[in-house]
MARLO-183996 format. One record per residue (C-alpha): x, y, z; residue in three letters. Coordinates in steps of 0.001 Angstrom, whole numbers, padded with zeros to 6 digits, always signed. Last residue first. Layout:
<atoms>
XYZALA
...
</atoms>
This chain:
<atoms>
+186792+109608+182933GLY
+183047+109123+183037LYS
+182670+112573+181380ALA
+184768+111484+178369ALA
+182540+108442+177786LYS
+179418+110625+178060ALA
+180876+113103+175552VAL
+181696+110267+173095GLU
+178233+108744+173545ALA
+176644+112113+172733ALA
+178897+112523+169667PHE
+178028+109086+168258ASP
+181227+107830+166756GLU
+182423+107930+163174LYS
+185544+105983+162295VAL
+187198+107548+159275VAL
+188753+105238+156706GLU
+191354+106956+154587ILE
+191034+106064+150898GLY
+191218+109653+149692GLU
+192433+111936+152474GLY
+194219+114285+150092VAL
+192962+113641+146569GLU
+194728+111608+143930LEU
+193949+111544+140217ARG
+195840+109216+137877VAL
+195695+109434+134101PHE
+196100+107330+130988GLY
+196970+107115+127299THR
+195855+110547+126132ILE
+196766+110907+122457THR
+197953+114282+121226ALA
+197944+116067+117876GLY
+196259+119202+119235ALA
+193011+118363+117402GLU
+193215+114819+118772LYS
+193533+116163+122316ALA
+190572+118496+121839ALA
+188504+115670+120338ALA
+189272+113363+123271GLY
+188485+116080+125818VAL
+185139+116632+124115THR
+184369+119781+122151VAL
+181918+122685+122588ASP
+182765+122881+126319PRO
+186113+124583+125529ASN
+188417+124818+128580VAL
+186124+122545+130615VAL
+186289+119857+127901PHE
+182918+118109+127490ALA
+183490+114543+128636GLN
+183913+111685+126141ASN
+187687+111190+126520LEU
+187479+111401+130311LEU
+184720+108830+130840THR
+182071+109524+133509VAL
+179710+112125+132014GLU
+179870+111190+128336SER
+179434+107542+129337MET
+176225+108414+131221TYR
+174867+110291+128184LYS
+175516+107239+125983GLN
+173851+105088+128630MET
+170802+107372+128590ARG
+170544+107246+124807GLY
+170752+103452+124648SER
+168384+103109+127595ILE
+165765+105266+125870MET
+166071+103229+122669LYS
+165592+099970+124616GLU
+162654+101497+126544ILE
+160880+102373+123292VAL
+160994+098746+122166ALA
+159831+097574+125629GLU
+156693+099744+125526PRO
+156466+102686+127966LYS
+155060+102297+131471GLY
+157191+105058+133035SER
+158236+102615+135743GLU
+159967+100572+133045ARG
+162266+103518+132227ALA
+163385+103955+135830ILE
+164066+100232+136183ASP
+165971+100219+132888MET
+168103+103206+133996GLN
+169005+101474+137259VAL
+169808+098256+135391GLN
+172051+100105+132935LYS
+173862+101834+135807GLU
+174500+098446+137457LYS
+175721+096970+134162GLU
+178156+099853+133622VAL
+179478+099599+137179VAL
+179927+095824+136828ALA
+181721+096319+133497PRO
+184376+098506+135226ASP
+185213+101374+132865LEU
+188455+101049+130888ASP
+186763+100230+127568ASP
+184358+103157+127976GLU
+187304+105543+128086SER
+189788+107117+130492LEU
+187938+106182+133669SER
+185813+107507+136539ALA
+186234+111177+135582PRO
+186942+113645+138406ASN
+185510+116891+136936VAL
+187760+119536+138498ALA
+191022+117621+138929ALA
+190566+115867+135572ILE
+189963+119195+133795HIS
+193005+120726+135514MET
+195118+117788+134280ALA
+193702+118222+130766ILE
+194582+121919+130789GLN
+198078+121202+132135LYS
+198713+118583+129442GLY
+197434+120934+126744LEU
+199831+123633+127939THR
+202752+121190+128070GLU
+202352+120212+124438ASP
+200630+117617+122278GLY
+202184+114290+121409GLY
+201873+111200+123567THR
+199922+111369+126775MET
+200078+110279+130397ALA
+198361+112718+132751VAL
+199212+112923+136441LEU
+196811+114702+138774VAL
+197111+115900+142360GLY
+194272+117167+144514ILE
</atoms>
């Protein structure tokens, strides 16, 4: 896993800690603004379906969805995630405290994006046996 962090201010130690955080937690985006709206809408629909199955009134469901979406954002956006170095603060708060602003990141993992063709093992053995 390789990580690049773009930030202004802060120091090398903070940059390394944030890079390690990204490698470990794998956030989907930097902030809510950078998250794909289709992904957000899909998650909202899933949460609404779950909430409606509980049979609660629509007004209560709206409040539940608001809280659940806030929790979802804190799990998938870097700036809102609990910092692995100090879980009492978010990554965004830790950066701000250190005088830094995180402007972007890239996380690459070996094998990421490679399409693997899966074959039926029994069929593969039979094909090899036929010669």
